[in-house]
All heavy atoms as an XYZ file, in Angstrom:
711
protein
N      10.349     16.679    -23.481
C       8.985     16.700    -23.950
C       8.295     15.352    -23.719
O       7.136     15.309    -23.335
C       8.988     17.077    -25.436
C       7.613     17.191    -26.016
S       6.771     18.574    -25.241
C       5.306     18.622    -26.170
N       9.039     14.268    -23.985
C       8.459     12.937    -23.790
C       8.145     12.704    -22.319
O       7.138     12.097    -21.985
C       9.408     11.856    -24.361
C       9.442     11.975    -25.869
C       8.975     10.471    -23.929
C      10.392     11.042    -26.544
N       9.013     13.207    -21.451
C       8.782     13.056    -20.007
C       7.476     13.745    -19.603
O       6.703     13.200    -18.815
C       9.970     13.656    -19.255
C       9.900     13.487    -17.796
C      10.286     12.084    -17.442
N      10.329     11.993    -15.986
C      10.072     10.902    -15.342
N       9.788      9.808    -15.986
N      10.131     10.875    -14.046
N       7.214     14.930    -20.146
C       5.981     15.656    -19.847
C       4.760     14.891    -20.349
O       3.761     14.762    -19.630
C       6.020     17.054    -20.468
C       4.764     17.904    -20.276
C       4.581     18.229    -18.810
C       4.838     19.145    -21.108
N       4.837     14.355    -21.562
C       3.722     13.572    -22.097
C       3.493     12.305    -21.276
O       2.352     11.894    -21.068
C       3.989     13.213    -23.563
C       3.977     14.377    -24.547
C       4.410     13.912    -25.919
C       2.618     15.019    -24.588
N       4.582     11.707    -20.820
C       4.461     10.518    -19.982
C       3.741     10.855    -18.679
O       2.865     10.113    -18.238
C       5.854      9.976    -19.689
C       5.872      8.708    -18.895
C       7.292      8.230    -18.644
O       8.261      8.918    -18.941
N       7.405      7.060    -18.078
N       4.066     11.981    -18.092
C       3.408     12.391    -16.853
C       1.932     12.682    -17.099
O       1.062     12.241    -16.353
C       4.123     13.623    -16.244
C       5.492     13.209    -15.705
C       3.282     14.255    -15.145
C       6.365     14.366    -15.295
N       1.638     13.416    -18.177
C       0.257     13.828    -18.449
C      -0.644     12.658    -18.831
O      -1.763     12.542    -18.348
C       0.232     14.917    -19.546
C      -1.178     15.189    -20.030
C       0.861     16.204    -19.026
N      -0.148     11.776    -19.690
C      -1.019     10.726    -20.226
C      -0.928      9.390    -19.496
O      -1.777      8.524    -19.710
C      -0.728     10.506    -21.713
C      -1.176     11.646    -22.559
C      -0.256     12.463    -23.185
C      -2.526     11.933    -22.715
C      -0.671     13.524    -23.967
C      -2.948     12.989    -23.481
C      -2.018     13.785    -24.111
N       0.070      9.192    -18.654
C       0.197      7.908    -17.964
C       0.037      8.064    -16.469
O      -0.792      7.402    -15.842
C       1.542      7.233    -18.322
C       1.538      6.882    -19.804
C       1.772      5.996    -17.473
C       2.841      6.380    -20.325
N       0.813      8.932    -15.862
C       0.820      8.979    -14.398
C      -0.293      9.842    -13.809
O      -0.797      9.525    -12.728
C       2.192      9.435    -13.900
C       3.243      8.480    -14.371
C       4.289      8.770    -15.182
C       3.327      7.076    -14.107
N       5.010      7.636    -15.437
C       4.453      6.575    -14.786
C       2.553      6.190    -13.366
C       4.816      5.241    -14.741
C       2.932      4.858    -13.324
C       4.047      4.399    -14.001
N      -0.706     10.897    -14.477
C      -1.827     11.697    -13.960
C      -3.128     10.892    -13.920
O      -3.845     10.923    -12.921
C      -1.998     12.987    -14.772
C      -0.919     14.015    -14.522
S      -0.849     14.565    -12.813
C      -2.323     15.536    -12.734
N      -3.479     10.153    -14.991
C      -4.682      9.316    -14.887
C      -4.564      8.250    -13.801
O      -5.546      7.923    -13.143
C      -4.800      8.668    -16.270
C      -4.091      9.580    -17.188
C      -2.976     10.166    -16.380
N      -3.356      7.722    -13.606
C      -3.173      6.717    -12.548
C      -3.423      7.327    -11.170
O      -4.044      6.697    -10.310
C      -1.770      6.128    -12.619
N      -2.976      8.545    -10.985
C      -3.227      9.225     -9.705
C      -4.708      9.566     -9.576
O      -5.306      9.414     -8.508
C      -2.341     10.479     -9.581
C      -0.869     10.051     -9.441
C      -2.763     11.348     -8.411
C       0.118     11.175     -9.555
N      -5.318     10.010    -10.675
C      -6.749     10.319    -10.646
C      -7.596      9.068    -10.409
O      -8.720      9.161     -9.924
C      -7.169     10.992    -11.950
C      -6.700     12.424    -12.139
C      -7.068     12.922    -13.524
C      -7.283     13.330    -11.080
N      -7.075      7.898    -10.722
C      -7.804      6.649    -10.481
C      -7.981      6.374     -8.998
O      -8.852      5.591     -8.602
C      -7.075      5.477    -11.132
N      -7.184      7.034     -8.164
C      -7.329      6.842     -6.715
C      -8.651      7.416     -6.205
O      -9.223      6.883     -5.247
C      -6.156      7.486     -5.982
C      -4.788      6.857     -6.237
C      -3.705      7.674     -5.554
C      -4.757      5.421     -5.784
N      -9.143      8.471     -6.832
C     -10.404      9.075     -6.375
C     -11.605      8.146     -6.569
O     -12.348      7.898     -5.615
C     -10.622     10.418     -7.064
C      -9.594     11.497     -6.735
C      -9.799     12.709     -7.615
C      -9.663     11.865     -5.279
N     -11.827      7.587     -7.767
C     -12.943      6.649     -7.886
C     -12.719      5.374     -7.087
O     -13.673      4.783     -6.585
C     -13.053      6.352     -9.381
C     -11.989      7.066    -10.059
C     -11.273      7.911     -9.085
N     -11.458      4.956     -6.930
C     -11.193      3.762     -6.124
C     -11.571      4.020     -4.667
O     -12.150      3.148     -3.997
C      -9.728      3.364     -6.235
N     -11.278      5.210     -4.165
C     -11.667      5.573     -2.805
C     -13.196      5.607     -2.685
O     -13.757      5.119     -1.703
C     -11.075      6.942     -2.454
C     -11.568      7.486     -1.145
C     -11.132      6.950      0.058
C     -12.477      8.539     -1.103
C     -11.588      7.442      1.270
C     -12.939      9.039      0.092
C     -12.488      8.493      1.279
O     -12.947      8.980      2.466
N     -13.859      6.159     -3.685
C     -15.327      6.206     -3.666
C     -15.920      4.807     -3.698
O     -16.940      4.544     -3.046
C     -15.852      7.043     -4.829
N     -15.298      3.895     -4.436
C     -15.779      2.508     -4.472
C     -15.702      1.888     -3.086
O     -16.644      1.226     -2.637
C     -14.965      1.673     -5.495
C     -15.187      0.186     -5.300
C     -15.336      2.068     -6.907
N     -14.601      2.116     -2.403
C     -14.458      1.562     -1.046
C     -15.519      2.147     -0.127
O     -16.154      1.417      0.648
C     -13.035      1.831     -0.505
C     -12.931      1.481      0.967
C     -12.011      1.045     -1.306
N     -15.735      3.450     -0.208
C     -16.756      4.083      0.642
C     -18.156      3.551      0.328
O     -18.947      3.286      1.236
C     -16.729      5.604      0.447
C     -15.471      6.294      0.911
C     -15.353      6.268      2.382
N     -16.524      6.939      2.929
C     -16.574      7.531      4.089
N     -15.528      7.540      4.847
N     -17.665      8.107      4.512
N     -18.483      3.394     -0.950
C     -19.797      2.870     -1.330
C     -19.971      1.423     -0.897
O     -21.059      1.021     -0.475
C     -20.002      2.997     -2.842
C     -20.294      4.406     -3.350
C     -20.228      4.447     -4.862
C     -21.661      4.866     -2.873
N     -18.909      0.629     -0.991
C     -19.004     -0.770     -0.547
C     -19.213     -0.840      0.965
O     -19.958     -1.682      1.449
C     -17.758     -1.563     -0.934
C     -17.617     -1.797     -2.410
C     -18.821     -2.426     -3.042
N     -19.062     -3.770     -2.562
C     -20.169     -4.462     -2.778
N     -21.125     -3.937     -3.507
N     -20.325     -5.659     -2.295
N     -18.560      0.044      1.704
C     -18.773      0.073      3.155
C     -20.208      0.476      3.487
O     -20.829     -0.096      4.381
C     -17.781      1.024      3.821
C     -16.329      0.553      3.856
C     -15.432      1.651      4.406
C     -16.186     -0.715      4.666
N     -20.724      1.457      2.754
C     -22.114      1.874      2.967
C     -23.067      0.737      2.602
O     -24.030      0.468      3.319
C     -22.434      3.105      2.123
C     -23.858      3.591      2.307
C     -24.175      4.773      1.411
O     -23.258      5.453      0.951
O     -25.381      4.989      1.182
N     -22.792      0.055      1.499
C     -23.638     -1.061      1.093
C     -23.592     -2.169      2.138
O     -24.622     -2.751      2.484
C     -23.176     -1.607     -0.258
C     -24.056     -2.689     -0.772
C     -25.173     -2.538     -1.530
C     -23.919     -4.091     -0.552
N     -25.734     -3.765     -1.808
C     -24.983     -4.730     -1.212
C     -22.993     -4.866      0.131
C     -25.142     -6.117     -1.204
C     -23.146     -6.237      0.145
C     -24.215     -6.844     -0.523
N     -22.412     -2.447      2.653
C     -22.267     -3.493      3.670
C     -23.062     -3.145      4.921
O     -23.699     -4.011      5.522
C     -20.786     -3.670      4.020
C     -20.472     -4.864      4.865
C     -20.594     -6.165      4.095
O     -20.471     -6.178      2.892
N     -20.861     -7.233      4.795
N     -23.064     -1.879      5.294
C     -23.771     -1.459      6.504
C     -25.282     -1.425      6.318
O     -26.033     -1.783      7.222
C     -23.272     -0.080      6.932
N     -25.736     -1.019      5.136
C     -27.161     -0.783      4.952
C     -27.899     -1.860      4.171
O     -29.111     -2.006      4.310
C     -27.379      0.563      4.254
C     -26.981      1.723      5.138
O     -27.073      1.585      6.372
O     -26.558      2.750      4.597
N     -27.221     -2.593      3.313
C     -27.927     -3.507      2.418
C     -27.589     -4.982      2.614
O     -28.347     -5.836      2.179
C     -27.615     -3.140      0.964
S     -28.097     -1.466      0.533
N     -26.455     -5.283      3.212
C     -25.988     -6.671      3.256
C     -26.913     -7.582      4.044
O     -27.102     -8.728      3.680
C     -24.573     -6.739      3.824
N     -27.520     -7.091      5.099
C     -28.379     -7.942      5.912
C     -29.849     -7.844      5.568
O     -30.697     -8.308      6.321
N     -30.181     -7.232      4.449
C     -31.583     -7.060      4.089
C     -32.254     -6.031      4.981
O     -31.649     -5.053      5.394
N     -33.506     -6.247      5.295
C     -34.264     -5.295      6.136
C     -33.707     -5.226      7.556
O     -33.839     -4.216      8.227
C     -35.732     -5.714      6.193
C     -36.475     -5.349      4.952
C     -37.002     -3.958      5.116
N     -37.891     -3.620      4.030
C     -37.853     -2.463      3.442
N     -37.000     -1.560      3.799
N     -38.691     -2.198      2.480
N     -33.086     -6.295      8.011
C     -32.558     -6.297      9.374
C     -31.387     -5.322      9.520
O     -31.149     -4.803     10.604
C     -32.114     -7.702      9.756
N     -30.648     -5.080      8.439
C     -29.490     -4.188      8.515
C     -29.916     -2.750      8.779
O     -29.409     -2.099      9.677
C     -28.691     -4.262      7.220
N     -30.855     -2.257      8.010
C     -31.337     -0.887      8.168
C     -32.763     -0.842      7.638
O     -32.985     -0.747      6.443
C     -30.442      0.087      7.404
C     -30.803      1.527      7.665
O     -31.814      1.828      8.300
N     -29.975      2.432      7.174
N     -33.758     -0.899      8.521
C     -35.151     -0.940      8.059
C     -35.574      0.290      7.258
O     -36.455      0.199      6.414
C     -35.956     -1.026      9.351
C     -35.009     -1.430     10.415
C     -33.652     -1.003      9.965
N     -34.944      1.421      7.468
C     -35.322      2.637      6.765
C     -34.681      2.777      5.395
O     -34.988      3.697      4.657
N     -33.814      1.887      5.046
C     -33.107      1.969      3.769
C     -33.916      1.267      2.696
O     -34.303      0.116      2.848
C     -31.721      1.326      3.926
C     -30.655      1.919      3.042
C     -30.124      3.166      3.314
C     -30.156      1.225      1.956
C     -29.134      3.708      2.519
C     -29.160      1.753      1.152
C     -28.655      3.003      1.453
O     -27.678      3.535      0.663
N     -34.189      1.954      1.614
C     -35.034      1.406      0.554
C     -34.209      0.514     -0.383
O     -33.029      0.736     -0.612
C     -35.663      2.555     -0.254
C     -36.807      2.114     -1.092
N     -36.636      1.692     -2.375
C     -38.129      2.023     -0.817
C     -37.801      1.346     -2.877
N     -38.727      1.549     -1.955
N     -34.840     -0.511     -0.933
C     -34.159     -1.456     -1.817
C     -33.609     -0.750     -3.059
O     -32.531     -1.083     -3.543
C     -35.120     -2.598     -2.220
C     -34.479     -3.527     -3.209
C     -35.574     -3.348     -0.993
N     -34.324      0.224     -3.566
C     -33.855      0.964     -4.746
C     -32.554      1.696     -4.436
O     -31.690      1.831     -5.308
C     -34.920      1.943     -5.220
N     -32.398      2.158     -3.208
C     -31.150      2.816     -2.826
C     -29.990      1.829     -2.849
O     -28.865      2.186     -3.204
C     -31.266      3.444     -1.441
C     -32.248      4.597     -1.413
O     -32.440      5.232     -2.472
O     -32.828      4.864     -0.338
N     -30.249      0.588     -2.488
C     -29.201     -0.438     -2.558
C     -28.775     -0.664     -4.003
O     -27.593     -0.791     -4.299
C     -29.696     -1.751     -1.943
S     -29.947     -1.677     -0.165
N     -29.755     -0.712     -4.911
C     -29.417     -0.904     -6.317
C     -28.649      0.300     -6.854
O     -27.695      0.145     -7.607
C     -30.677     -1.153     -7.140
C     -30.434     -1.100     -8.611
C     -30.997     -0.250     -9.499
C     -29.540     -1.925     -9.378
N     -30.518     -0.499    -10.768
C     -29.619     -1.518    -10.717
C     -28.681     -2.956     -9.055
C     -28.878     -2.103    -11.732
C     -27.926     -3.541    -10.072
C     -28.051     -3.119    -11.380
N     -29.043      1.508     -6.476
C     -28.313      2.701     -6.900
C     -26.877      2.660     -6.399
O     -25.948      3.021     -7.114
C     -29.001      3.964     -6.392
C     -30.327      4.229     -7.077
O     -30.565      3.645     -8.156
O     -31.124      5.010     -6.522
N     -26.706      2.206     -5.177
C     -25.373      2.087     -4.593
C     -24.540      1.069     -5.366
O     -23.378      1.315     -5.681
C     -25.501      1.677     -3.125
C     -24.211      1.796     -2.377
O     -23.142      1.596     -2.913
N     -24.314      2.095     -1.092
N     -25.128     -0.069     -5.703
C     -24.410     -1.093     -6.452
C     -24.040     -0.604     -7.852
O     -22.932     -0.854     -8.336
C     -25.247     -2.359     -6.554
C     -25.423     -3.068     -5.227
C     -26.418     -4.204     -5.310
O     -26.941     -4.484     -6.403
O     -26.679     -4.807     -4.259
N     -24.962      0.081     -8.499
C     -24.699      0.598     -9.839
C     -23.595      1.653     -9.812
O     -22.701      1.649    -10.661
C     -25.979      1.182    -10.424
C     -25.849      1.579    -11.854
C     -27.136      2.005    -12.457
N     -28.083      2.484    -11.451
C     -29.331      2.800    -11.690
N     -29.799      2.682    -12.902
N     -30.124      3.232    -10.748
N     -23.632      2.558     -8.841
C     -22.590      3.579     -8.724
C     -21.235      2.940     -8.429
O     -20.207      3.377     -8.966
C     -22.948      4.569     -7.622
N     -21.235      1.899     -7.608
C     -19.990      1.191     -7.317
C     -19.410      0.580     -8.585
O     -18.209      0.685     -8.845
C     -20.232      0.093     -6.259
O     -20.752      0.693     -5.077
C     -18.969     -0.647     -5.933
N     -20.248     -0.047     -9.382
C     -19.796     -0.665    -10.620
C     -19.256      0.377    -11.600
O     -18.184      0.197    -12.201
C     -20.936     -1.453    -11.262
C     -20.600     -2.183    -12.541
C     -19.571     -3.265    -12.276
C     -21.849     -2.778    -13.145
N     -19.961      1.470    -11.757
C     -19.526      2.526    -12.680
C     -18.193      3.115    -12.236
O     -17.275      3.301    -13.040
C     -20.609      3.619    -12.797
C     -21.825      3.065    -13.544
C     -20.065      4.859    -13.498
C     -23.038      3.965    -13.497
N     -18.048      3.384    -10.938
C     -16.800      3.951    -10.443
C     -15.649      2.961    -10.540
O     -14.509      3.349    -10.803
C     -16.973      4.425     -8.997
C     -17.774      5.715     -8.849
C     -18.058      5.995     -7.379
C     -17.027      6.871     -9.473
N     -15.923      1.677    -10.357
C     -14.871      0.663    -10.505
C     -14.382      0.604    -11.947
O     -13.175      0.481    -12.203
C     -15.386     -0.691    -10.052
N     -15.292      0.716    -12.905
C     -14.902      0.720    -14.318
C     -14.094      1.972    -14.646
O     -13.071      1.898    -15.340
C     -16.149      0.611    -15.224
C     -15.807      0.901    -16.675
C     -16.773     -0.759    -15.086
N     -14.500      3.110    -14.121
C     -13.756      4.354    -14.354
C     -12.355      4.247    -13.777
O     -11.365      4.628    -14.423
C     -14.516      5.565    -13.780
C     -15.761      5.843    -14.611
C     -13.630      6.799    -13.731
C     -16.696      6.877    -14.004
N     -12.239      3.716    -12.567
C     -10.918      3.555    -11.949
C     -10.051      2.609    -12.773
O      -8.861      2.870    -12.987
C     -11.063      3.040    -10.524
N     -10.624      1.524    -13.261
C      -9.860      0.569    -14.077
C      -9.403      1.214    -15.385
O      -8.268      1.007    -15.822
C     -10.698     -0.666    -14.353
N     -10.269      1.998    -16.009
C      -9.887      2.658    -17.262
C      -8.806      3.706    -17.045
O      -7.943      3.904    -17.905
C     -11.107      3.287    -17.925
C     -12.112      2.303    -18.523
C     -13.334      3.056    -19.041
C     -11.480      1.484    -19.620
N      -8.829      4.366    -15.907
C      -7.811      5.373    -15.626
C      -6.461      4.742    -15.291
O      -5.415      5.324    -15.582
C      -8.264      6.287    -14.481
C      -9.330      7.314    -14.835
C      -9.826      8.016    -13.584
C      -8.796      8.327    -15.827
N      -6.467      3.574    -14.686
C      -5.210      2.933    -14.297
C      -4.629      2.103    -15.447
O      -3.448      1.775    -15.448
C      -5.395      2.079    -13.025
C      -4.054      1.771    -12.355
C      -6.086      0.787    -13.305
C      -3.476      2.904    -11.631
N      -5.439      1.793    -16.451
C      -5.007      0.947    -17.564
C      -3.778      1.468    -18.314
O      -2.879      0.676    -18.630
C      -6.182      0.727    -18.516
C      -6.045     -0.399    -19.508
C      -5.873     -1.719    -18.782
C      -7.279     -0.457    -20.378
N      -3.652      2.773    -18.625
C      -2.437      3.234    -19.312
C      -1.160      2.977    -18.504
O      -0.141      2.597    -19.071
C      -2.663      4.734    -19.515
C      -4.127      4.916    -19.461
C      -4.639      3.860    -18.522
N      -1.211      3.161    -17.202
C      -0.023      2.924    -16.375
C       0.344      1.444    -16.356
O       1.520      1.080    -16.418
C      -0.254      3.435    -14.955
N      -0.654      0.571    -16.297
C      -0.386     -0.864    -16.301
C       0.211     -1.295    -17.635
O       1.220     -2.013    -17.672
C      -1.670     -1.652    -15.983
C      -2.078     -1.414    -14.537
C      -1.487     -3.135    -16.245
C      -3.431     -1.975    -14.192
N      -0.387     -0.855    -18.728
C       0.133     -1.244    -20.043
C       1.521     -0.651    -20.280
O       2.391     -1.313    -20.849
C      -0.833     -0.833    -21.147
O      -1.009      0.559    -21.158
N       1.771      0.568    -19.821
C       3.096      1.172    -19.951
C       4.127      0.363    -19.181
O       5.215      0.081    -19.679
C       3.066      2.622    -19.448
C       4.408      3.283    -19.431
C       4.999      3.704    -20.608
C       5.079      3.485    -18.241
C       6.234      4.314    -20.598
C       6.314      4.096    -18.225
C       6.894      4.512    -19.401
N       3.778     -0.030    -17.967
C       4.703     -0.834    -17.166
C       4.995     -2.183    -17.801
O       6.145     -2.639    -17.819
N       3.961     -2.829    -18.332
C       4.163     -4.127    -18.981
C       5.002     -4.001    -20.251
O       5.892     -4.826    -20.496
C       2.819     -4.775    -19.289
C       2.024     -5.254    -18.081
C       0.652     -5.756    -18.509
C       2.782     -6.333    -17.336
N       4.729     -2.992    -21.055
C       5.514     -2.786    -22.272
C       6.967     -2.432    -21.952
O       7.896     -2.888    -22.631
C       4.879     -1.700    -23.141
C       3.567     -2.090    -23.816
C       2.959     -0.889    -24.522
C       3.789     -3.224    -24.795
N       7.169     -1.659    -20.923
C       8.526     -1.297    -20.518
C       9.294     -2.524    -20.030
O      10.462     -2.706    -20.342
C       8.449     -0.234    -19.434
C       9.734      0.423    -19.127
C       9.506      1.593    -18.224
N      10.741      2.291    -18.004
C      10.856      3.371    -17.304
N       9.783      3.897    -16.756
N      12.009      3.945    -17.142
N       8.607     -3.353    -19.264
C       9.235     -4.581    -18.768
C       9.568     -5.522    -19.931
O      10.635     -6.131    -19.957
C       8.299     -5.265    -17.786
C       8.894     -6.446    -17.122
C       7.990     -6.964    -16.050
N       8.606     -8.096    -15.416
C       8.044     -8.824    -14.510
N       6.836     -8.526    -14.101
N       8.662     -9.844    -13.979
N       8.662     -5.634    -20.889
C       8.906     -6.469    -22.057
C      10.091     -5.945    -22.864
O      10.939     -6.725    -23.323
C       7.657     -6.515    -22.937
C       7.743     -7.344    -24.209
C       7.904     -8.815    -23.870
C       6.491     -7.134    -25.047
N      10.193     -4.633    -23.034
C      11.306     -4.042    -23.773
C      12.634     -4.295    -23.064
O      13.640     -4.597    -23.704
C      11.080     -2.545    -23.958
N      12.647     -4.194    -21.751
C      13.877     -4.462    -21.002
C      14.269     -5.924    -21.103
O      15.445     -6.251    -21.201
C      13.697     -4.072    -19.543
C      13.770     -2.596    -19.330
C      13.749     -2.268    -17.877
N      13.800     -0.820    -17.699
C      13.783     -0.226    -16.531
N      13.706     -0.950    -15.430
N      13.834      1.070    -16.452
N      13.290     -6.803    -21.058
C      13.570     -8.234    -21.166
C      14.133     -8.560    -22.556
O      15.062     -9.326    -22.681
C      12.309     -9.046    -20.901
C      12.585    -10.536    -20.905
C      11.370    -11.343    -20.588
N      10.977    -11.097    -19.204
C       9.764    -11.308    -18.733
N       8.824    -11.761    -19.531
N       9.485    -11.087    -17.483
N      13.544     -7.966    -23.592
C      14.038     -8.177    -24.954
C      15.449     -7.624    -25.127
O      16.279     -8.239    -25.782
C      13.114     -7.508    -25.961
C      12.154     -8.424    -26.609
C      11.424     -7.672    -27.713
C      10.584     -8.639    -28.486
N       9.802     -7.992    -29.506
N      15.695     -6.465    -24.575
C      17.003     -5.826    -24.723
C      18.090     -6.612    -24.000
O      19.236     -6.642    -24.433
C      16.952     -4.397    -24.203
N      17.753     -7.262    -22.918
C      18.754     -7.978    -22.140
C      18.903     -9.431    -22.493
O      19.751    -10.116    -21.945
N      18.135     -9.945    -23.436
C      18.153    -11.371    -23.698
C      19.181    -11.810    -24.734
O      19.599    -12.948    -24.759
C      16.767    -11.841    -24.137
O      16.439    -11.251    -25.375
N      19.608    -10.929    -25.623
C      20.527    -11.312    -26.691
C      21.983    -11.135    -26.294
O      22.311    -10.608    -25.224
N      22.886    -11.598    -27.170
C      24.319    -11.391    -26.892
C      24.693     -9.911    -27.026
O      24.034     -9.153    -27.729
C      25.008    -12.227    -27.967
C      24.006    -12.345    -29.062
C      22.640    -12.297    -28.392
N      25.734     -9.536    -26.323
C      26.166     -8.144    -26.363
C      26.739     -7.799    -27.735
O      27.338     -8.624    -28.408
C      27.252     -7.881    -25.309
C      26.676     -7.911    -23.910
O      25.448     -7.762    -23.783
O      27.452     -8.068    -22.945
N      26.557     -6.562    -28.127
C      27.107     -6.078    -29.400
C      28.598     -5.832    -29.237
O      29.034     -5.305    -28.218
C      26.398     -4.773    -29.791
C      24.909     -4.919    -30.014
C      24.619     -5.466    -31.388
O      25.408     -5.332    -32.294
N      23.470     -6.107    -31.526
N      29.407     -6.178    -30.231
C      30.867     -5.904    -30.114
C      31.185     -4.451    -30.299
O      30.492     -3.671    -30.791
C      31.494     -6.756    -31.205
C      30.393     -7.139    -32.133
C      29.111     -6.957    -31.399
C-alpha cells in the first residue's frame, strides 16, 4: 500500500512536471525567436504577446517546480535517513 501511495503522490507528479517543463522550453524558444531582438526580431509580433509569453513561462515554471518538489523532498529525506542510520555504532 505504501508503495502505491509513493507512486501516486511522489513519482506521478514528478513525471507530470515534465509537461510544463517542456512547455517552458518551447515558450522560451518562441520568446527568443520573436521578442529577444525587439522589433528587428519579428516586426509583426506585438509587445503584449511577448509579455503574455513571459507570464505563461513564469506560471508554467512555478507549476513544474511545485510538481517536482515532493520528489526532491522525498529524496532528501531518504538520504538524510540513510545517513543517520549508518552513522552510529552497530547494535549488538
